[in-house]
N, C-alpha and C positions, 0 to 999 in steps of 0.2 A: 893499468899502466897509463901514464900520462900520454896525451896526444902528441904525436910527433917523436916520441922516444923510441929508440930502436929496441927490438926484442932481444933481451939478454939471455944467453945460453950458458948455464953453469955445467951441465953434464955434457959429455962428449959421446953419448950413445947415438947411433945412426938414426934411430926413430926420433930422438929429441931434436937433432939437427934438422931433420926433414920437416918436423912439425914447426920449428922456428922459421924455416924458409917459407913454408906455406903461409904462416901467420904474417910474415913481412909482405908477401905477394898480395894477400887479401887486404891488408891494411892500405897498400898502395892503390888497389882498385877501388876500395871504399872511399878513400880520400878523393880520388878523381871524380867519382860519382857525386859525392857530397859537394865538391867544388862546382861541378856542372850545375847542380840544382840551385845552389846559392847565387851563382852568377846570373842565371836565368831570372830568378826571383828579384835580384837587385835591379836588373835592366827593366823589368816590368814595373817595379815600384818607382823607378826614376821616371819612366814615361808617364805614369799615373800622376805623380806629384807635379810634373811639368805641365800637365793638362793636355798632353798630346794623345788624343783619342785614337787616331789612326795607327800610331806606333804601338800603343797599348793593345789594340785589337789584333795587330800582327804578332805581338809577343805572347798573347794570352794562351793560345793553344799549345805552342811549343813548351811553355813554362809548365802548364798543367801536365803535359805528357812527360816532361822530365821528372816531375814530382812522382807521378805514377810509376815510372821506371825505377826510381829510387826506392819506393815502397816495395815493389816486386823483388828487388835485389837485396832487400833487408837493410839498406842504408838508413832509411827513415822508418819509424814505426808508423803503422797505418793511421792511427789517430792523429799523429803529428802532421803527416802529409795531408790528411783531410782538413785539418785546421788551417794549414797554410793555403790550401786551395780555396777554402771558404772565404778567408780574409781577403785574398787577392781578388776573388770574384765579386765580393761586396764592394771593394774599392773601385774595381773596374765599372761595375754597374752604376755607382755614384757618379763616376766621370762621364759615362754615357748619358745619364740623366741630365747632368749639367750642360753637356754639349747639345742635347736635344732642346733644352730651354732657350739656349742662346741663339 
């Protein structure tokens, strides 16, 4: 089903209605978790591209923690989350190295 589309229920069985309601609730929770991760990553990337080492260092741990929580809750696949963390860490380390040289 397309993202953001409501769960359609054709049958009027009690179990089908309950399952559809559960599906809607899970979709809402997953969307909130996914949004939280994306926002944290976006803030960190913005700080890195701006060259703000102190802001980036303050945002790094909460961002990595949010990615780990998303992995644990099944919002992100483990490999995807690890790839995100790796790329953010590499970018942060490059920023730190530039700041140390200057």
